[in-house]
N, C-alpha and C positions, 0 to 999 in steps of 0.2 A: 452705770452710764459713764462714769469718769474713767473706769478701767477700760471700757470699750473705746472711748475717744483716745485714750493714751495708746491703745493698740493700733488705732487708725493712724495716729501720728507716727508711731514707730515704723509701721509698714510703709507709710508715705515717705519717710526719710530714706528707707532702703531703696524704694523705687527711684528717688531723686539721685541717690548714689549710683545706682545702675545706669540711669539715663546719662549722668555726667560722665561716667566711665565710657559709655558708648560714644558720646560726643567727642571725647579726646581721641578715640580711635578713628572717628569719621574725619577728623582734621587732617589725618595722614592719607586719606583716600582721594579719589578723583572727585571733581566738582559735581558731576552728574550723579555718581553713586552716593555722595554725601547727602545731596538734596533728597534723593528718593528714600534712603534709609532714615534720614532725619524725620521726614514726614511719617514713615512707618513707626518709628520709635515714639514720637510725640503722640501719635494716635493710640498706640498700644498702652502708653503710660496713662493717658487720659481715661482709656477704657478700664485699665486695671484699677485706678483710683476710684472711678465711679462705681465699679462692681464691688470694690472693697468697702466703700462707704455704705452702699446699699445693703450688702450682706451684714455688715456690723450693726447698722441701724435696725435691721430686721431681727437680729439676735437680741438687741436691747429691748425692743418692743415685746418680743416673745417672752423674754425673761421677766419683764415687768408684769405682763398679764398672768403668767403662771406662778409668780412669786419665787422663781428660781434664783440662784446666785448669778452674779455677772460673769462667772467663768464658763457658763453653759454656752454651747455652740450649736448652730443649726446643721443638721445632717442632711445633705442633698439626697433624696431618694434615687436609687440606681435601678429603677424599674421603669419600663416604657410600655404603655398599652398598645396592643396591635389587634386589629380585627381583620379576619380573612375568611375564605370560603374553602371547605374541604370537598374535593371532587376526585373521582377515579380517573383512569386513563381514557375512558370514553366520555368524560365530562359530566358524568352522573353524580349528583350531590350525595355525600356520605353523611348518614345520620347516626348519632351516638358518639361513642368515644373513638377518636382517631389519633394515631401516633404522628405528631407533626414535628419536623426538624427545622429549626430556624438557623440560618447562617448569614453572617454579615461579611460583605466583601468590600475591597477597595475599588474594584472595577465592576462595570455593568455586566460583562459577558464572560470574562475569563478570570484566572487566578484562584489561589487557594483561599479558603475562608479565614478571616481574622478572628472570628469568634463563632462558637457553635453550641447549641443546646437542643434537647429533645423534650417535648412536653406532651402530655395527654390532653387533648382539647375536646371539650364537649360541644359537638355541633348540633344545631337545631335541624328541623326537617328540611330546610333549604341548604344545609351545609355550612351556615354561618357560625362562626365562633369568635371569642375574644379571649386573649391571653395577655399576661404581663411578661415581656421579654426580660430575662435575667432571674425569673422566679425560682428556677431550679439551682441557681448558684448561691453560695453563702453570702457573697458580697455583691450580688446582682451584676449589672453590666460593669465592666472595667472602665475606670476613668480615662485611661489613655486611649481608649477606642475612638473617642471623638475630640480629644484635646488638640489634634493637629489642625482641625478645621477643614480637612479634606472631605469630599463627598463619600458617603457610605451607602451601600446597596444591600437590600435584604432579599435572600432567597429562601423559599419555603418548599419543603418536600413532605407530602402526605403519605403515610403508610409505606414508606420506602419506595415510592414511585419516582417518576421523573420530576426534577426540580422545576417549579413554576417560574415564569419570567421574573427577573429581579426588579424590585421597586426601589425608588430613591427615598431614603429616610429624610424627613423634613426637619424643621428647627427644634422640635421637642427633645430628641435625644441629645442634642448639642447643649442643652441647658445643664448637663452634667459637668460641663466646663466650669460652672460656677464654683465647684469644689476647689478650683485652683486659684480663687480670688485672693487668698492669703499667702500665695507663693509668687515667686518671680520665675517664669519659665519652668514651673514645677519644682523649684528649689526654695528653701527658706531664705529669708533675707540674710541670715548669718553666713550663707555660702558665698556672698559677694564682698569683695574688698576693692579699694581704689587702685587703679592701674598705676597712678603717679604717686610714688612714695612721699613726695614733698608735701602732699595734702594731708598726710597723717590720717587721723580718724575723724576729722571735722567734716561736716556735711556742708557743701557749698550751697549758699542761698542766693548766689548771683544768677541773673537771667542769662540765657544763652545769647551770644552775640548774634546780631541780625545777619551777618555774613561770615561764613567760615572759609578761610583762605587755605588752599592746599599748597601755597608757595612760601611757607614760613622759612625764613633764612636761618633761624636758630635751630640747631640740631635737637632732635627729640630726646627726652630724658631716657637714661639707660634703663632697660627692662629685660632681664634675662628670660622671662617667660612670655615671649612675644607670640601673639596669635594674630590671625588676620582673617578677613572675609574674602571670599572669591566665588567664582562660578565652578560648579561641580565638574570634575574631570580635567580642569586646567592644571598644569604643573606650575606651582608657585615659584616666585623669584624675589630676591631682596631688592627693593627699590631704594631703601636706605639701610643703615646698620641696624635698625630696630623695627622694620616694617616689611610685610610680605604682601605682594600683589600677584595678579595673574600674569603668566608669561604668554608667549605665542605658541607654546607647546600644549597640545591637547591629546589626552590618552583615552581611547575607547577600547575596553577589554585589553587585548594584547597588542593593539595597533596605536601608533603615535602619529599625529598629524601636526605639521608646521603650517600655520596660517590656514588651517581647515579643521572643522569640527566633525567631519565625516571621513576619516581616513579609510582608504580601501586596501591598504597593505600594511605590513609591519611598520614601515616608515613611508609616509605620504607627504611630500613637500609641494606646497602650492606657491610657486614663484620660481624665479631664476636661481640657479645654483652654480657655484664655481668650485672646482677642485684644483688646488695649486700645487699638487704633487702627483705622483703615480696613482692611478685609480685601478685597483685590482678587483676583478669580479670572481666570485666563487659560485658556480652554478650548482643547483641542487638536483642530483640525479640527471634525468634527461631534459630538465627544463631549459628553456633558452637563457643564455647568459645576458642577452640584450635584445629588446624588441621595441618597436615604435607602435603605439596604440593606434588601431584603425588602419594599419597597413600590413603588407606581407613581409616587410623588412624585418629581419632578425639575425642574430648571431647565435648558433646553437652551442651546446656544451663543449663541442670539440673546436670551436672557433670558425666553423664553416658559416659563410655569409649567404643569406638568401635575399636577393634584390627584388624590388618591385618590377612589374611587367614593363613599365615605360622607362626603366633605367637607361641612361645614356652615359657614355664614357668619352673622355677627350681624346683627340688624335685620330688619324686615318691611315690605313695600310696601303701598300703598293704591290700589285701582282708583277712578278719578274719572270715567271715561267709557267707554261701550260704543256701537260703531257697526256698521252693516251696509252692504255695497255689493254690487252684482250687475250683470251686463251689461245696459245699457239697451235693447239690441235684443230681449231676451227677457223682462225683468222690470221692474216698477215698485216702487221702494222708498219707504217713508214711515215717519216717526217716528224717524229716525236723525239725529244721535246722541242717546242717553239719558244725561243727566248726573246725574239724581237718581232718577226713576221714569218709566215710560212703557211703550209697546208698539211693537215693530218690526213693520212690515207688508211682505210680499213677494208680488206678484201677477204672473201671466203676462201678457205682451202678446198672445200667441196660444196658446190652450190646446192641449195635446198631443192628437193624434187618430190613428186607424188609417187614415184616408182620405188621399188625395193632396192635401194642403192646403199652400199656400205658407207658408213661415216657421214651420210647426208642427213641434214635436218629435214623433217617431214614438212612438205608443202602440199596442201590439198589441191586437187584439180578443180576445174570449173564446176563440177557437180558436188564438190565437197568430199570426194573419196580419196583414199590413198592405199597403197599396197605395202605390206610388211610381212616378214617372217614371224618368228617367235617374238613376243613382246613381254617385257617385264615392267610392271608399273605398280606404283603404290595404290592408286585408285583408278579403276577403269569405269567410265560412265558412258553408257550408250542410250540414245533416245530415239524413238521412232513413233510419232503420234499415229501413224497409219497401220502399224503392225508390230511384229516382233522386233525387239531392239537387239537381241543377241540370239543367234541360231548356231548350235553346235551339231555337227553331223559326223558320224564315224561308224565304221563297220567292225572296228576292233573290239575285243572283249574288255572294254573299259568304259568309263563314263564319257558321254559326249562332251560334257562340260564338267570340269573338276576345279574345285576351289580349295587351295591348300593355304593354311595359315599356320606358320611356325611359332606364333606368339603364344604366351602362356597366361595372358590376362583374361578377365571374364568376358571381354568383348572381342576376343580373337576368333571370330567366326570364319568358317571355310566359305560358306555361301549365305548371303542374306537376300531374302525376297521381300519386297515392299510393294503394297498396292494401296490406292485411295478409293477403290471400289467397295461399295457396301455389299456386293454379291459375289466377289471373287476372293481368291486366296493369295496371300503373299508368296507362298511356295505351294504349288499343286503337284502332287505325285499321282500319276494315273498309270495303272497297270492293267492292260487289256488282256493279260494272260491269267488273271486271277490271283496274283501274288500280292505283296504289300504295295499299298499306294505310296506310303512314306515309311521308311525304315530308319530308325536311329539307334546308334549304339554309343556307349560311353557312360560317364557319370550321369548325364542327362540324355535320355534317348531322343526325346523330341522337346524342343524349346520354343514356346510361342510368345509373342509380344503383340499387344493390341495395336491396331492400325489407327487411322484418323477418320473413320466413318462418323457420320453425324448421329446415327442411332445406336442400337445395341452393338457392342463389339467385345471380342474376347481373343486372348492370345491363342488358346486352345479351346475348341468347342466339341464336347462329346454328347451324343444324343442316343437314347435307347428307344428304338421304335419311332413312333410318331411324336412330334414335338408336343409337349404338354400345353394345356390351356393357360396355366400360370406363366409358362415361359413366353407364350405369344403375347401375354398382357404386359410384359415388362417393356419399359421404354427408357432410352438414354442410360442403359446399364453398362458399366465398364467392368471387365473382369480379366484377370490373367488366365484363369481356367474356369470354364462354364460347363457344368454337367447338368443335363436335362434327363429326368427319369421317364419321360414320355407319359403316355396315357394309361400304362399298365398299373393295376392295383398292386401296391407294395413295392413298386419300382423306386430305385434310389438314383438321384442325380449324380452324387459323388460318393464312392466308398473307399475308405482307406483301411488297409489291413497290414499287419506286421506280426512276426513271431516273437521277437524280443525287443523291437524298437518301438517308436512312437508312430501310431497309425495316422495321425494328422497333426500338423504344426501350423499355427497361425501367428504371425508376427507383424506388428504394425508400428511404424515410427511416426505416423501422422499425429499432429496435435488436434485434440478435439474429436477424434474419430474412434469408433469402436474397433477393437481387434477382432472380435467375433460378433456378428450381427445375425440374430435368428428371429424369423418372423413367420407366423402362421396366418394365412389369408382367410381361413374358415373360422367362423365365430365359435365353433365348438372344438377347434383344434388345439392341441397342446404344443407349444412351440419348442419345448426342450425336454430331453430325457438323457440321463446318464446312469448306467447300471453296471453291476458286476455279474456276468453270466454264470460264474462258478458258484457263488453263494447266494444269489438272488437279491442282494442289496441294491437299492436304487434311489434316485432323486428325480423328480420331474416337476415342471412348471405347468400348471393347468391353464385353462382358457381364461381364468380370472386373474392370472398373475401370481397365484399362490405357489410357494415352493413347498413341495411335499416330499419328505424323505423318510426312509425306513430307519435311518440312523439318527444320531444326535447332531445338533448344530453347534459348532465350536468356533472360538477365536483362539488361534495359537499365538502364544506370547513368549518371547525370550526372557530367561532369568539367569541368575548367576553370571552376569556379565556376558551373556550370549552363549554360555557353555551348554545350557539346557533350554529346551523349548517345551512348554507345557500347554495343555488345552484348558480353556475356560468355557464351560458349557453355558448355553443360553437357558434362561428360565422358561419352561413351557407351561401353558395354561389352557384349559378348555374354552376360555373366552379371550377376546382380543383386548388385553389391557395395555394402555400406554402409561408410563411412569414419569414423574418429575420429582425433583428434590430441591431443598433449599434450607436456609437458616433465617431466623428472625430473633427478636428480643421482646420479652414482656416489659411493658411500662406500667408500673403499678399493678401488676398481676394480669394485664390484658394486652393482647396483640392482635391486630387485624392484618391478615396476609392476603395480598392480592395475587390471583392466579396469573401466570404468564400469558399475555394476549395471544402469542403464537401457539402455546400449548392448548389454549381454549379452542382454537380453530381445528385442532386435530382430534379432539375428544368431545363427548357429549356431557357437559357438566350440568345440563338440566336433569340428567339421570343421576341417581345416587352414586357418589364417588367416595373413595376411602382416603383418610388422612391419618398418618401415624406420627405424632409429635414425640420427640425425645429430648428431655432437658439436658443442658450442658453443665448444670450445677445443682446445688441442693435447693429443693423446694418441696412443696406439699404434693406435687404431682400436677399433671396437665390434662385438660380435656378439650375437645373440639366442639364448637357450637356455631350457630348462625351461618351455616353453609349456604352459599348462593352460587349462581352461575359464574361469578367473577371473583369471589373471595370467600374466606372462612375466618372464624375467630377462635383464638386459642386463649384459654383462661387457666389460672392456677386453681387447683382444688381447694375447697374449704374457704373460698373468698380471700385467698392469699394475695399479697400486694408486692411480691418480689419483682426484681428487674432481671431475672435470669435469661440467658440466651438459650435457644433451643434449635434443634434440627427437625426437619419434617420430610416425610415421603408421601407422595400423592399417587394413587392408582385410579385411572378413569377409563371407561370403555371407549374404544375407537369409534369415531363417527361412521355411520352406515353399517356397523357391526353389532348394534345394540341387542339384536335378537339371536345372534349366532352363539351356539354353545355345543361343543362336541360335533362339529360339522361332519357330515357323513360323506365318506369317499369310497364306500363299498363298491359302487357301480362305475368307478373310473375305468378307462381303457386299461387293459392288462399290458404293460410294456413288454413283457416277455413274448406274448402272442404276436404283438406288432413286429418284433424282431424276426420271429419265425416266418411270418407272412412275407417279410421283405426277402428273406433267404430263398423262399420258394417261388418268387415272382418270375413270370414268363410273359412274353408278348401276348397281348389280349387275343390276337388271331394271326394266322399265317399270312393273311392278306395285307398286313401293315406294310406300307410302301417303304422301300429302302431310301436312305438319305440320298438326295440329288447330288451327283458329282459334277464338277465343272466340265464344260465341254472340252474335248480333246483338241489340241491345236492341229490344224490341217497342214 
């Protein structure tokens, strides 16, 4: 008891020394800061003395009861009881052993954990369990985890699932702070000395003056190891030769503010500024050298000034002369320039007329007509709502209308025909003698562009026999080329052939669109077939969307830095298996693995599925048990209790394919016979009507 009281006295003396040392520092601060920090110090000192006396008395009482020596000390337990509920991703309670990870955070929602541990919790039928936090650690919970007095939040993760909402830890964990009662700020009393050397090693027993004055006229005692208190991120300054206080400079990351704690640039000055010598600006790249926030005014990196729209300038100009000029081939100008007063005159050399007159500017007559010989124009536009806009008539062995374009670009057309009618043609070629209606030569014989009709439209429309029912059912379809196979069995809408080139090319630059879209309208029809006529190999997609091929399915992958490309073959099976894989860890020889919720939606886990665990370290071996629709359990053989990590592979039957095995495709349509039928296709009868031609102009 005597030893303990002496220990209390010794620690109290050190607390008094530390308090007096702080009071000497406060005397050099501001009045408001001194008062606040003095209250904090006195409160902390009283709390420390009270806790010290309580813990020491408790040690003495325990020692007296147990008959131990007075040197025994009370060890604060570093375990905290926690009760929670184990549930899966669907909120269903987990019964039995569950792997639970506990993490303590500084913040409620974000941030990395300050402390982490995983325990095997025994949950009852409702999923409730109780554990002691820190039980898996040799020293339990670390003391410094709660010593700062800040809030701490606990996050819980069950069986590797999603972390549950964090909960605030209450006062019980903070009782671990009692282990600091025999220290000052976590340090032993021997770590503290008096700041003022003149006091020596004597402990002051005088009371603190009622008023601390910050205006002492006597200079402070010299102290080469000066420290100070201030606000974080403020740049300090010496207010005396031995004291440091906050300046008006504030640094936030790499930005410094003057009279502001939220700098928005490398240097942010809040207040007026004077520059008493040359100010030279060095722009960065193309950034403006000078700009006024909120306005369009700026000086760019070359010195060019951009003014605001309402900018005005001093001074006014005076007009001293007015002149007039015009092309001498068409006009005669007189009276120019005028310096004081006068009249400007402008006269035609040849007056405008509607007749065919050399050098005359065209002037339409009262009916809007004019006469001319040969005309050369960039664009000639003719409009006649009642009939033909342009009529060319000739008896010579040449075209009545000829369009010549000497340009070489993609749009350099000789003749363009445009119509807005849904029943007419942009360009109609009619041959009453039985020859070609439209004849085209060149790299592209005939070029068609869709018009602007409101329904189906195509640049070029080709039809075999009578229009098909599928073609008639289409609406609002737009195409550059539309081929309709008609009603003939085996007829093709579009056929592409080539000896050594590509028979068909499809290229799309649109975002979100298919380059090739294939659709079958009959429920039993197969939408796609691709085959090799020479060796009989083929792939086709049946009416259920299954891809069936006589060859293998590969993924081609570059290796050796792209110098080689190799094939990776797909694994084939008589049943529709979907696979998933992952990793987990045994805790005490047991691990519960939750199936991926998305994976569960694609397979039938109610039906037997396969799990193949592989350990990543030495153990007695692994086996799988307690399979359910949502999870399975992996255990170590022979009742082992290792904590080894392991990988696993899962195989499960695809939903709606549970009964499919070696699906029979013997009676599928023969693709080769379908191709032969198309090659032999002819019109269904000789009475099929010919396509309707546009009426011949009268």
